[in-house]
Structures are given as structure tokens and as C-alpha cells.
N, C-alpha and C positions, 0 to 999 in steps of 0.2 A: 348625434353626438359623435365626435371624432374617435378614432381608435387611439387610445392612450398608451398602448404597449409599444415599446421600442422595437424596431424591426429586427435588430440583431438578437433580441431576446425571443421574439416570436418565431424566428427562424431556427432557434436552438432546438435540436431534437431531444425528446425525453430520454432519460437514462435507459439503456438497453436492459440493464439488470432490473431496475425498478418496474419498467413496463411489463416485464415477464412475471415478476413476483406480485404485481397487482392482481394478476390472474390467479396465481397460486393461492393468494390470501382468501379467495372466494371459494376454494375447494376444500372440503373436509377430508381428513385422513390421508393427506399427501405427505410423503416422506421427502424432506427437502435436503439436498446436499449443495445448496446454492449459496447460502449466506456465509460470508467470511467472518465468522464470529466464534471465538473460543467457547467450548462447552464447559470450561472450568469456571468455578466461582472465583471472584476476586479474593485473594488471600485474606483469611479471617482478621489478621492483625491490621491489614490495610483498611478493611471495612470498619473495624473498631475505631481506628483513628478518626474517621469521618463522623462516626456516631458520637464520639466524645466531644468533638468540636461542636456538633449541633446541640448536644445537651448542655454545653457550657455557654451557648448563645453567641459563639464567636463567628458570626455570619456576615461580616462586613466586606466591603471592597478590599482588594489587595493592591499593591503597587501594580502599575500597568504591565511592567515586565514580568511580574510574578513575585511570589513570596521569596525574599532573599535566601532563606534557608533551602528552599526547593532548588533555586538556581545554583546554589553551592553544591547540592547533591547531584544535580544533573551534570555539572562541570566535572565533578569527581568521577562520576560514572563514565562519561565519554572518554575521559583521559585513561581510566583504568581498562575499559573494554576495547576501545578503538584507537587509542594512542593519539587522540586529538585534544589539545588543551585550549579551553575557552575561558575568558574572564567572566565570572558569573555576574558581575556588576554591569557589564556593557555588551556582552556577546551572546546572551541567551534570552530568548523571548518565549514565555509560556502562552499557549494559544488554545482555542477551542478545538481540540483535536489537531492532527496533522493536516486535516482538510483546510482549516483556517490558515495554517501556516503556508500552504500552497497558494491560496488565494491572495494573502497579503503580500507574499513575496512577488507575485506577478503584478499586483497593483503598484508595487514600489518601483519596479524596473521598466515596465512597458510603456512606450509611446505608441500611438496609433501606427500600424503598419509594421512594427517590429516583428521579426520571425522568431519562433521558439521551436526547437526540434523536439518532437515527441516520439519516443521509442516504442513502437507497437510490436506485439500486443501489450496493452498497458491498462492501468486503472482508468475507469471511465470518465473521471472528472477533469483530467488534464486539458484536453482540447476545449471543452466548454469554458473552463476557467480562463484560458488564454483569449478566447473569442470575446468573453464578457469584458475584458480589458482592452478590446479593440486591437489585440495582437493577431498574428497569423500563425496557426499551428502548421508545422511542416513535418509530415510523417516520415519516419525512417523505419522500414520494415525489417525485423529480425527473422531469422529462419531456423527451423528445427535442426537442419544439418549443421548449423553453427551453435547448437545448444541454446538458441535464442539469445545469444550474446551480441552486443553491439560491436561490429567489425570496424576497424579503422578506416577501411576504404569506403564503407557505407556512410560513416560519419563525414569524411572529407567531401564526398560527392554531394551531400545534402546542404552544405554550408554555402551561403551567399553573402553578399555585402550587407544584407538586411538582417542576418542572423545575429541575435543578441544573447540568446541563452539556450540551454538544453535542460530538459527534465530527465534525470537519470533514475530509472525505476527498478533498483535492485536491492535485495532480493525481489523478484518480480511477481506481481499479481497481474495475469492469471497463470503464467507458465511455471513458476517456481524456479526459474533460471537465476543464476548468480553471476557476478563478475568477480573473478579472483584478482589478486594483486597484479599478476603479469598481464591480465586483460586490461586493467585500468592504466597500467604503465604504457600500454600501446596507444591508448586514445588521449592521454594527458598532453603529449606534445602538440597534438592537433588543436586541442582546446586552447592551449596557451598561444599557439601561433595565430589563431583567429580571434584571440582576446574575448572568449566567451565566458559567461557566467554559468555555473552549474548549480541547478536546484536538485539536490540529491535526496530522493525520498527513501529513507532507510527505516521505515516503520516495521519491517520484518527482520531487522538486523540480528535479533537474538535467535531467530528460527532458521538455522542452517544445519545441514546434516552431513554425515560422512567425514567428520573431522575437518570440515571446511568452515573455519571461522570467518565471519563477515569482515571485509576490509572496506573502510570508508575511503572514497576518493579524496576526501579532504586530507588524508594522511599521505597521499602521494606527492612527491616533490613538485613544488610549483603550483599546487592546487588549493592549498589551504586558504589563500587570500582571495580566491575566485569561486569559492563554494559556499552555498547555504545548505546546511544539513538539516533535514526534517526528520523528526522522530516523535515518539509518544509512548503512551502506556497501554493503548488499546489491545495490541496483539501480544506483547511480551508478558503483561501482567493481568490479562483477562479483564480489562477495564474499558471495554468499548463504550458503555453507556455513561461513563464518567466524563467523556469528552475532554480529554486533556492531552495536548501535544506540545511540541516546542520546536523552535528554530534556533540554530547555532551558526554563527558566521561572522564575517567582518564587522567591526564595530560600527562603521558609518552606515552600512546597509541595515543592520539591526535597529539602529536609532530611527531610521526612516520608516522601517516596518512597524516599529512601536508607535510611531506617530499615527499611522493609519489605524492600527489596532486600538489605540486609546480613543480615537473618535468613534469607531464603529462598535467595539465590543466593551471597552473599558478595562476589563480584566477577566481572566479565566475564573471559574467558580472556586471559591475559597475551600469548599469541602473537598473537591477533587484535588486541589493542590496539597491540602493537608494529608490526604490519603497517599498521594504520590511521594511525599516526604518520607512517610513510613515505609513505602515500598522500597525506597532506595537507602533507608537509614543504615541498615546493616549489610555489608557486602556479602557475607556468608548466606544470610537469609535470602537476599536478593537473588543470588546465583542459584540457590536451592529452588526457589519459586519457579524460576525460568526453566531449570533443568528438568523438573518433574513434567512440565508441559511439553518441553522439547522431546523428551524420550517417548512420551505417549504419541505425539505426532509422528515421530520417526517410525514407530511400529505400524501405525495406520498407513503411512506412506508406503512402506514396504508391502503391506498387505494389498493395497490397491494396485500397485505396480504388477505384482504377481497375478492378480485376478484379471487385469486387462490383457496381460500377455496370454493368459489361458483362454480368454474369450476371443483372441485374435485381433484386438484393437491396439495398434501401435501406440505406445505412450512414452513420451520423453521422460527421463528420470529427473524429477525436480530435486534441486539441491537446497532449496530454501522456501520460506513461506509455508502455507498449508493447503496447497492446491495441486491437483494433477490436471493435465491438459491433453487428454487422449484424442487421437484422431479418429473420426467416425466416417472418414471418406470411403472406406470399404463397404459401408452399408448402402452407398448410393444416395443417401439423403443429405440435404444441406443441414447446417447447424440448427437453424430455427425449426425446420421440419422435424428433425430428429427429436429435439427437446419438446416440441409440442406433442408429438405422438407418444413419447415416453411419459409425459405428464398425464395426458388424457386416457391412455390405454393402461398404463402401469402404475400411475400414482406416484411417480418419482420426478422430482424437480431438480434439474441441473441447468447451468447457464450456457446459452449459445456462445460459441467462441467469437462470433462476429460482433458481439457486444463490446469487445475490447479492441476493435479495429477490423478493417476489412480483411487483413491478413489472418485473422482468427477464424475465417470461414473454413469449415471442414473439421473443426475441433469443438469440444465442449469443456467447460470448466467445472470441476468437481472439487468441493472443499472436503478435506478430511479433519475438520474441526468438529468431528462427531465421534461418538463411541464406535468401537470395533463392531459391537452388536448391531448398531444402526447401519454401518457400512455393509455388513454381511447381508442384511435384509435387502438393501438397495442393489447389491450385486446380484442376488438371486432374481430380483425383479428385472434387472437389466438383461440378464442371461435369458430369462423367459421371453422378454420382449424381442430380443434378437432372433430367437428360434421361431417365434410366431410370425415374424416378418421375413423369414427365410434369409436372415443375414448371418 
């Protein structure tokens, strides 16, 4: 019998994160700092909204774009928080997490051979999603000396006549880097000159620190009409398992994305949508929910930065998301070797930096979406591990 698997699928490597944590799942008593998932519960009033819906039996399909009331709330939220105004009737699409939004955006725009710029280190699904649409990912490497920001000259150098789009991943997973308004204003003219579409993954938009509010590239002059903003409820509202995201962008593009979404998914789960309406229903409560989590993450962020400094492991100061990306080069070990030894000898799981691109070699990603008590236990284990290995 012939091999029925398409070559481009067979050639696709497994996720560097999932491959590592498949091993972790088989080991008892491992303390994991690897998964990017809030340790907070979804707010009680949000959970109750979904419970009420279920008890009332209102479990039918919704409009393909999403419940109109939810799109109204998302539109209000984006305008209030990030100064971008979208028509809820035609410019917002509710998706199965931001991950579906990435996929459907790429399906909509890519012809075979089109190039998409991928800013690394970055979330692991970007390159595979491009390849699955027969596009070509072109890596642009960011550097710690530039605070992992995309530099204008790096952007310009990577663009060719085949470049169609760029995925802009800020606030960044895994580094915690952000792009401030002046940074975005430097790259916007280049994007406009070369007529590129921006797919801006802003899932961590609410999680920025040090009085640095997130700025959406869609709010920069000339960029609104060429940007698809991706966001969702997973990180900001501790709703990872609810699987609800959204895309906001130009009317014509959203219409085509919705066409694919309708064929493949139909609609996002009605329970999740109803819960999200409640999450955004009251501006004051919405901001309070986010503020509580942000403040806790900020405390944990500061704690880890201080500890890695004490341990002699250089660590870039993250200004967003909930990850630190310390360098382990001084240990003389590679990223995978360090993580494997730390796991098997000390029972601590962190993610090798090269899972997020080759330029992540020499780093590890550590999530601080865990309690300070858990972080302290892990730091003690990491310190003991370094001493035992003469590092």
C-alpha cells in the first residue's frame, strides 16, 4: 500500500515544546516551569455565565463570525485599550483560540511560494503553519543586544520580491520582549514601501510591565489597513482551555477568513463566547481581573530576574508576557543538554531555547505563570544543579 501522508506534512518536525514535555509527562514529581498557562482560575462571574448558558440549554451554533454581542464587546475593548476601531459587524472574527486565527489568516493570503517573515525567537507554530499552506518562512533573527526587538535594517535586508507578509510576535513568547511606539514607527515605513501585510500576534497585549502599555502596530499611521490583529482570552483572562480568540482587520480580508472558518470550524463554542461576553461586559471589572494577574506576574518576574542575576546567569529583562529567557552559555552546555540534565537530575522542567528557533540556542525559557512558592523551589533546585555540575 502506498504512503498516503503528504511529503510536506511528513517532513514537518514535531513541536520542540511538545516533544520535550511528552517526556516530562512520564516522570512523577517533576516541577515544571515550562507551560505558558496562567495559574489563576477563570474569574468566577465568567465561569458562571457559561454555567448558566448550559443549564438553560442554549447550546446551539452561533453566527460564523461570532455572537454579535461578543463582537460588539471586542470592538469596544480594542478601541478603549489600544485605540483601534473595528466594525463589529464586518471586521471581527471569533476563532478557536488565536492559533486558529493564525492558521486561517495564512490560508487566506498565501499562494505557493509566497514568503512570510518570521521574527525569531518566536512561538513554535508560525513556521509550520506557513509550510502547511505551501508558503516559505523566512527567519529574521533578533538579538539580545537589541532587546530582542526587530531592527529596521534587519527587516529591510530580509525582504525580497516574494515577501508577502510578516508575523509580528510582540509581546514576545519566549523572550518577553516588546516593541514600543517608536520602534513600530521605525519599521512601519518599510512595511508600507514593500506593500506587506502584517499579522500581529498580540495575545499577551495586557501583560506588559514597568508602565509600558502595549501599542498595537495597527494604531501606527498607515498600518491599520494592512494589519490583521490577533488576540484572545487565554492569557489575559486565564481562559486557555476555553479556546477562544479573534482576528480584527480589514473588512475584505476578514470576509475571506470567515469563509474558510465557516467551512472548517463553523463557529467558536457558544459557551466560550458567552463567558467572554461576561469577561468584557464591565470595563471596571475587566480591568480589575487583568490587573490582579498582571501585578502577580510582575512580582514573579522581578523575583526571577534577581535570582538569575545572583546565580550568575545573564537574563534579559522581559517587559511583557510571562516568560524569562536566561542565557545558560556560561554553563558550557547546550540548551537541550542543559534542560535534559536539569530534568533527569533535579526534577525541574524548563524549555530549551532552540525550540523557538536556532537563535534560541544557549537560552532556556522559563514561565513565571506559577506561584512564588513554586518558583522558589525551582530556583533552589537549579542552584543545587549548577553547584553539582561545577557551573
